[in-house]
C-alpha positions as CSV (number, residue, x, y, z in Angstrom):
1,M,0.0,0.0,0.0
2,S,1.3,3.5,-0.9
3,K,2.1,6.1,1.8
4,P,-1.0,8.3,0.9
5,K,-3.3,5.2,1.1
6,I,-1.8,4.2,4.4
7,K,-2.2,7.7,5.8
8,K,-5.8,7.8,4.5
9,Q,-6.6,4.5,6.2
10,I,-5.1,5.6,9.5
11,I,-7.2,8.8,9.4
12,K,-10.3,6.7,8.5
13,N,-9.6,4.4,11.5
14,D,-9.3,7.3,13.8
15,D,-12.5,8.9,12.4
16,W,-14.6,5.7,13.2
17,G,-13.2,5.6,16.7
18,T,-13.8,9.3,17.3
19,M,-17.3,9.2,15.9
20,L,-18.3,6.2,18.0
21,E,-17.1,7.8,21.2
22,S,-20.4,9.7,21.2
23,P,-23.4,7.9,22.7
24,A,-25.7,9.7,20.2
25,A,-23.6,8.5,17.2
26,R,-23.7,4.9,18.6
27,R,-27.5,5.1,18.8
28,I,-27.8,6.5,15.2
29,I,-25.4,3.8,13.8
30,W,-27.4,1.1,15.7
31,E,-30.6,2.5,14.1
32,I,-29.1,2.4,10.7
33,L,-27.9,-1.2,11.2
34,E,-31.4,-2.2,12.2
35,H,-33.1,-0.4,9.4
36,A,-30.7,-2.0,6.9
37,R,-31.6,-5.4,8.2
38,T,-27.9,-6.0,8.7
39,F,-28.4,-9.0,10.9
40,G,-31.6,-10.2,9.2
41,S,-32.9,-11.7,6.0
42,S,-33.3,-9.7,2.8
43,F,-35.7,-12.3,1.4
44,D,-38.9,-11.2,-0.3
45,E,-41.1,-13.0,-2.8
46,N,-40.9,-10.0,-5.0
47,P,-37.4,-10.2,-6.7
48,H,-37.2,-6.4,-7.1
49,R,-38.0,-5.8,-3.4
50,M,-35.5,-8.5,-2.4
51,S,-32.8,-6.8,-4.5
52,Y,-33.6,-3.5,-2.8
53,N,-33.5,-5.1,0.6
54,E,-30.1,-6.7,-0.2
55,G,-28.7,-3.4,-1.3
56,Q,-29.7,-1.9,2.1
57,R,-28.2,-4.9,3.9
58,A,-25.0,-4.5,2.0
59,V,-24.7,-0.9,3.2
60,G,-25.4,-2.0,6.8
61,Q,-22.8,-4.8,6.4
62,Y,-20.2,-2.3,5.2
63,I,-20.8,-0.1,8.3
64,Y,-20.7,-3.1,10.6
65,D,-17.4,-4.3,8.9
66,E,-15.8,-0.9,9.4
67,I,-16.8,-0.8,13.0
68,M,-15.5,-4.2,13.7
69,R,-12.3,-3.5,11.8
70,N,-11.6,-0.2,13.5
71,C,-13.2,-0.2,17.0
72,P,-15.0,-3.5,17.8
73,E,-15.3,-2.5,21.4
74,R,-17.7,0.4,20.4
75,F,-20.0,-2.1,18.7
76,L,-20.3,-4.1,21.9
77,Q,-20.8,-0.9,23.8
78,A,-23.6,0.2,21.5
79,Q,-25.2,-3.3,21.8
80,N,-25.1,-3.1,25.6
81,E,-26.5,0.4,25.6
82,M,-29.3,-0.6,23.3
83,N,-30.2,-3.6,25.4
84,S,-30.2,-1.5,28.6
85,A,-32.4,1.1,26.9
86,L,-34.9,-1.6,25.7
87,K,-35.1,-3.0,29.3
88,Q,-35.8,0.5,30.7
89,I,-38.6,1.0,28.1
90,E,-40.1,-2.4,29.0
91,L,-40.0,-1.6,32.7
92,K,-41.7,1.8,32.1
93,N,-44.4,0.2,30.0
94,K,-45.0,-2.4,32.7
95,E,-45.2,0.3,35.4
96,N,-47.6,2.3,33.2
97,Q,-49.8,-0.7,32.7
98,Q,-49.8,-1.5,36.4
99,G,-50.6,2.1,37.2
100,E,-53.5,2.1,34.7
101,N,-54.9,-1.2,36.1
102,G,-54.6,0.1,39.6
103,E,-56.5,3.3,38.7
104,E,-59.3,1.3,37.1
105,D,-59.6,-1.0,40.1
106,A,-59.7,2.0,42.5
107,G,-62.5,3.7,40.5
108,E,-64.8,0.6,40.5
C-alpha cells in the first residue's frame, strides 16, 4: 500500500473511533444497522424488493465491517447500551400498565 493510502486508512480508522465515542452516534449507527436489516434476512417473494433489501443490507454490512475493523469495542458498547435502553422501556411500559390497572380498580 502506498504512503498516501496508508495515511488515509489511519485517518479513517481514527474517524470511526472518534465518531463512535459519542453515545448519540452509537444510537444512530445502531438504528441504521437495524433499518438496513444488517443481521436479518433480505428475502422477499418480489425479486425487485429483495434486490432493494439486499442493497440496504450491503450498506449495513459495510458499516458493521468498518466498526469491527476499527473499533469493535464500540459495537459491543452500542449493543449493551441498546439492550439497557430496551429493558428500561419495557420496565416503564410495565409500570404504566400496572398504574392504569390500579386506577381502574380503585374507581370501580
